[in-house]
C-alpha positions in Angstrom: 15.9 132.1 74.1 15.4 129.6 71.2 14.0 126.6 71.2 17.0 123.5 72.1 17.2 120.1 72.0 16.6 118.5 75.0 18.9 115.8 75.1 21.6 118.9 74.2 20.2 120.9 76.9 20.5 118.3 79.4 24.1 117.9 78.9 24.4 121.6 78.4 23.2 122.0 82.5 25.0 119.1 83.3 22.1 116.6 84.6 24.0 113.9 82.6 27.5 113.2 81.5 28.0 113.2 77.9 25.4 113.9 75.1 25.6 110.7 73.4 24.7 109.0 77.6 21.7 112.0 77.1 20.2 110.9 74.3 20.3 107.3 75.0 18.3 108.6 78.4 15.8 109.8 76.1 15.8 106.5 73.9 15.2 104.4 76.9 12.5 106.8 78.8 14.4 108.1 81.6 14.0 111.7 80.0 10.0 113.3 80.4 9.1 116.9 79.1 6.3 118.1 81.2 5.5 114.3 82.0 6.0 112.9 78.9 8.9 110.3 77.2 10.1 112.2 74.9 12.0 111.4 71.9 16.3 113.1 72.0 15.5 115.8 69.2 12.4 117.3 70.9 12.7 120.7 71.5 12.5 122.4 75.4 11.9 125.5 75.7 12.0 128.3 79.2 8.8 127.3 81.3 8.8 123.2 80.5 9.5 120.9 83.5 12.1 118.2 83.0 12.1 114.9 84.7 15.5 112.9 84.6 16.4 109.4 85.9 20.3 109.3 86.0 22.4 107.7 89.1 19.5 106.0 90.8 18.0 109.4 91.4 14.8 111.9 89.9 15.7 114.9 89.0 13.3 117.2 88.2 13.9 120.4 87.0 12.5 123.5 85.7 13.8 125.4 82.7 14.6 129.0 83.2 17.1 129.4 80.1 18.3 127.7 77.5 21.8 126.7 76.1 22.7 124.8 73.0 26.2 124.8 74.7 27.7 123.4 77.4 29.1 125.9 80.1 30.5 125.5 84.0 28.7 124.5 86.9 28.0 127.7 88.4 26.3 129.2 85.1 24.2 125.9 84.4 22.5 126.0 87.8 21.3 129.3 86.5 20.0 127.7 83.5 16.9 126.0 85.5 15.3 125.5 89.3 15.5 122.4 91.0 12.5 121.0 92.2 14.1 117.0 93.1 12.9 115.3 96.3 15.7 115.6 98.5 17.3 112.0 99.2 17.2 109.8 102.1 18.7 110.6 105.2 22.0 108.9 105.4 20.6 106.5 108.8 18.1 105.1 105.9 20.6 104.0 103.9 23.0 102.9 106.8 20.1 100.4 108.3 19.5 99.1 104.7 20.3 95.1 105.1 23.4 94.2 103.0 23.8 90.7 101.6 26.9 89.2 102.8 29.1 88.1 99.9 28.5 84.6 98.7 25.1 84.8 100.8 23.2 84.6 96.5 24.4 81.6 95.1 26.1 78.3 96.6 29.8 78.3 96.1 31.4 76.0 93.9 32.8 74.2 97.0 28.8 74.4 98.8 27.6 72.6 95.8 30.0 69.7 95.6 29.1 69.4 99.7 25.2 69.4 98.1 25.3 67.1 95.6 27.6 65.0 98.1 25.1 64.8 100.8 22.3 64.7 98.1 24.6 61.5 96.7 24.6 63.0 93.1 28.8 62.1 93.2 
């Protein structure tokens, strides 16, 4: 197959939702080709390794087929080999602490109480 732009390929195989988001991800350094950050116009050929940081997950894929146009999900999955690390187990995600609402900065009422306690008003 022919070489195609990396932003177009990442969009065509449905790793990123839109082509403009794929181009922005390339410019921001979230797309790497063979370990190196690339511009959206970089050419990708079969055998290349592409890493994409999207939706708080790292996706590592090996290019099998190049595409210029977006295809269905079933066909898209045949165009790459997924080498992504598995997601963390649900038990670990559930056991992570979560902040209570309002536990960060003091609310307006708490600020007034603090000011009153310190004699500022």
